[in-house]
C-alpha positions in Angstrom: 161.6 113.6 24.7 159.8 116.6 26.1 157.2 115.6 28.7 153.6 116.6 28.4 152.0 118.5 31.2 148.7 118.4 33.1 145.8 120.0 31.3 145.2 122.3 34.3 148.3 124.3 33.5 146.5 125.6 30.4 143.2 127.6 30.3 140.3 125.4 29.4 138.9 128.0 27.1 141.2 129.1 24.4 142.1 132.8 24.0 143.1 132.3 20.3 141.0 133.8 17.6 139.9 130.7 15.7 136.8 129.0 14.5 135.4 126.1 16.6 134.8 122.8 14.7 133.2 119.8 16.4 132.7 116.3 15.1 132.5 112.7 16.4 135.8 111.7 14.8 139.0 113.6 14.6 139.5 113.0 10.8 136.0 114.3 10.3 136.7 117.4 12.3 139.8 118.0 10.1 137.8 117.6 7.0 135.1 120.0 8.2 137.8 122.6 9.2 139.2 122.5 5.7 135.7 122.7 4.1 134.8 125.7 6.3 138.1 127.4 5.4 137.5 126.9 1.7 133.9 128.3 1.9 135.2 131.3 3.8 138.2 131.7 1.5 140.4 132.3 4.5 143.4 130.3 3.4 144.2 131.5 -0.1 147.9 131.3 0.9 147.8 127.6 1.7 148.9 125.0 -0.7 146.2 122.7 -2.0 144.7 120.1 -1.7 143.3 121.2 1.7 142.1 117.8 2.7 142.5 114.3 1.4 142.1 110.8 2.9 143.0 107.3 2.0 142.8 103.7 3.3 145.7 101.4 3.0 144.9 97.9 4.2 143.6 98.4 7.8 145.1 101.8 8.3 143.6 105.2 7.4 145.6 108.3 6.5 144.2 111.9 6.4 146.0 115.1 5.5 144.7 118.6 6.2 145.8 122.2 5.6 143.7 124.9 7.2 143.9 128.2 9.1 143.7 128.6 12.8 141.0 126.4 14.3 139.9 124.7 17.5 139.0 121.0 16.9 136.8 119.1 19.3 136.0 115.4 18.7 135.2 112.2 20.5 132.2 113.3 22.6 129.9 111.0 20.7 132.4 108.8 19.0 131.1 105.3 18.2 134.3 103.9 16.7 136.7 102.9 19.5 139.6 100.5 19.6 141.9 102.5 17.4 145.2 104.3 17.9 145.6 107.8 16.4 148.9 109.4 15.4 148.9 113.1 14.6 151.9 114.4 12.7 152.3 118.2 12.6 154.2 119.3 9.5 153.8 123.0 10.0 152.1 125.3 12.6 151.7 124.6 16.3 149.2 122.6 18.3 147.9 122.2 21.8 146.3 118.8 22.4 144.1 118.3 25.4 142.9 114.8 26.2 142.2 112.7 29.3 143.2 115.4 31.7 146.6 116.0 30.0 147.9 118.5 27.5 150.8 118.4 25.0 152.2 121.0 22.7 153.4 120.1 19.2 155.6 122.1 17.0 156.6 121.4 13.3 157.8 117.9 12.6 156.5 116.5 15.9 154.0 113.8 16.3 151.7 112.6 19.1 150.2 109.1 19.7 146.7 108.9 21.2 143.9 106.4 21.8 140.5 107.0 20.1 137.4 107.3 22.3 137.7 109.9 25.1 136.9 113.5 24.0 139.8 115.7 22.9 140.5 119.3 22.0 143.2 120.4 19.6 143.9 124.1 19.3 145.7 125.2 16.2 146.6 128.9 16.8 148.0 129.4 13.3 147.6 128.0 9.8 148.7 124.4 9.9 149.5 121.3 7.8 149.0 118.0 9.6 148.6 114.3 8.9 146.5 111.8 10.9 147.1 108.0 11.0 144.5 105.7 12.4 145.3 102.0 13.1 143.4 99.2 14.9 144.7 99.1 18.5 144.8 95.3 18.4 147.2 95.4 15.5 149.6 97.7 17.3 149.3 95.8 20.6 150.2 92.6 18.8 153.6 94.2 18.0 154.0 96.5 21.0 152.1 95.4 24.1 153.3 98.5 26.0 152.6 101.1 23.3 150.7 103.3 25.7 154.0 104.2 27.3 154.5 106.7 24.5 150.9 108.0 24.6 150.3 111.8 24.7 154.0 112.7 24.4 155.6 115.0 21.8 158.0 112.9 19.6 160.3 114.7 17.1 160.4 113.3 13.6 163.6 115.0 12.4 165.8 111.9 12.7 165.9 108.2 13.4 162.8 105.9 13.2 160.3 108.8 13.6 161.8 110.5 10.5 161.5 107.3 8.5 157.9 107.0 9.7 157.1 110.6 8.7 158.5 110.1 5.2 156.7 106.8 4.8 153.4 108.4 5.8 153.8 111.2 3.3 154.8 108.8 0.5 151.8 106.5 1.2 149.5 109.4 1.1 150.8 110.3 -2.3 151.0 106.8 -3.8 148.5 104.8 -1.8 145.6 105.1 -4.3 147.8 103.2 -6.8 148.1 100.2 -4.6 146.0 97.1 -5.1 144.1 95.5 -2.2 146.7 92.8 -1.5 149.6 95.3 -1.7 147.8 97.7 0.5 147.3 95.1 3.2 151.0 94.3 3.3 152.2 97.9 3.2 149.6 98.9 5.9 151.1 96.2 8.1 154.6 97.5 7.4 153.5 101.0 8.5 152.2 99.6 11.8 155.7 97.9 12.2 157.3 101.3 11.6 155.0 102.9 14.2 156.3 100.2 16.6 159.8 101.3 15.9 158.8 104.9 16.6 157.4 103.9 20.0 160.6 102.0 20.8 162.5 105.2 19.9 160.3 107.2 22.2 160.8 104.9 25.2 164.4 103.8 24.8 164.8 102.7 28.4 162.4 99.8 27.7 164.7 97.3 25.9 161.7 95.0 25.4 159.4 97.6 24.0 159.1 95.7 20.7 157.9 92.2 21.4 157.2 90.5 18.1 154.8 87.7 18.0 156.3 84.2 18.2 156.8 82.3 15.0 153.9 80.0 15.7 151.6 82.8 16.6 152.3 84.4 13.2 151.5 81.1 11.5 148.3 80.7 13.4 147.1 84.2 12.6 148.1 83.9 8.9 146.0 80.6 8.6 143.1 82.2 10.4 143.1 85.3 8.2 143.1 83.2 5.0 140.1 81.2 6.4 137.9 83.8 8.0 135.1 82.9 5.6 135.0 79.3 6.8 132.1 79.1 9.3 133.7 76.0 10.7 137.0 77.7 11.6 137.9 76.6 15.1 140.9 76.2 17.4 140.8 72.5 16.6 140.9 73.1 12.8 143.6 75.7 13.1 145.7 73.5 15.4 145.5 70.6 13.0 146.4 72.8 10.0 149.5 74.4 11.6 150.7 71.2 13.3 150.2 72.3 16.9 148.0 71.0 19.7 145.0 72.9 20.9 146.7 73.2 24.3 149.8 74.8 22.7 147.6 77.4 20.9 145.7 78.3 24.1 149.1 78.7 25.9 150.4 81.0 23.2 147.3 83.2 23.5 147.2 83.2 27.3 149.2 86.4 27.5 147.3 88.1 24.7 144.4 90.5 25.3 142.1 88.3 23.2 141.6 84.6 22.9 142.2 83.2 19.4 138.5 82.8 18.5 137.6 86.2 20.0 140.4 87.6 17.7 138.9 85.7 14.8 135.4 87.1 15.6 136.7 90.7 15.6 138.6 90.2 12.4 135.4 89.0 10.7 133.5 92.0 12.0 136.2 94.4 10.8 136.1 92.9 7.3 132.3 93.2 7.2 132.5 96.8 8.3 135.0 97.6 5.6 132.9 96.0 2.9 129.7 97.7 4.1 131.5 101.1 3.5 133.1 100.2 0.2 131.4 101.4 -3.0 132.7 98.2 -4.7 130.3 96.1 -2.5 127.2 98.3 -2.6 125.3 95.8 -4.7 125.8 93.0 -2.2 123.3 92.5 0.6 124.2 92.7 4.2 123.6 89.0 4.7 125.8 88.1 1.7 128.7 90.1 3.2 128.1 88.5 6.6 127.9 85.0 5.3 131.0 85.6 3.1 133.0 86.3 6.3 131.9 83.3 8.2 128.8 84.4 10.0 125.9 81.9 9.5 123.3 83.6 11.6 122.0 87.0 10.4 120.5 88.0 13.8 123.6 87.0 15.7 125.8 89.0 13.2 123.6 92.1 13.6 123.8 92.0 17.4 127.6 91.4 17.4 128.1 94.2 14.9 126.1 96.7 17.0 127.9 95.7 20.2 131.3 96.2 18.5 130.6 99.4 16.5 127.7 101.0 18.3 125.4 101.0 15.2 123.6 98.4 13.1 125.0 97.1 9.8 122.3 99.0 7.9 123.1 102.3 9.7 126.8 101.8 8.9 126.0 101.3 5.2 123.7 104.4 5.2 126.4 106.4 6.8 128.8 105.6 4.0 126.6 107.1 1.3 
């Protein structure tokens, strides 16, 4: 694996002739770059569609084709706690983030954390895909995933090649999946990303640490009962045949306690339904109560603290 370099080795201002596109989120910057190119009719030679995006379970996939561009994102990003994977299918990229810089060529990918500002310079026409997954989902599988962060990873063989093919296939067939099938396949894609990370840091024999059998049972029960406002460690322990003490011990090495994890799962489900057209007729309070919140004011405060905006603002932003 080729090592990335310090950003200071590259000029902070690009000398390439390219349009500058800025947005809070990287996928939004990609969409804007494609829209600008279409309006300017700069990329008649590029295959269409220029931009498309889909959600499969809890993962989001974007695909973009555009001419040379400089992308800037993250300066005002409100959605944190996600891991981004940029896969470059053609063209060349220079990614600058957190004081580091990494060059990508065709069939290479790079793993990043959302949040801090980044700059991506595409000096030529390019074709790229972007995967966004909740960091907590990846950390459950690969606690040390950041060991592969901001490094170029070739996807021409091994686990990265399988991951690349799966990403392209899901972008093509994802819209035909149902909600339940999408959740399972989205989880499988995160598992594949874990295998990519293990491939990228082969000296770490323990890079993939799958959750214990009991932990999986606990989380499965909790997911199926998120809408129960009485869900608690005591109820979960009784239902899966463990003691409360055993559950606390299992989660002692996790980043989040069990009930904090449950709380975040509920907020994520509410966020997703506020953005979904299928739920636009449901009130905010209905959605909150459906996912186990029994106090509207508490829900609104928790939602703003987690996502940086109110539930009403999130719903307006989806229209």
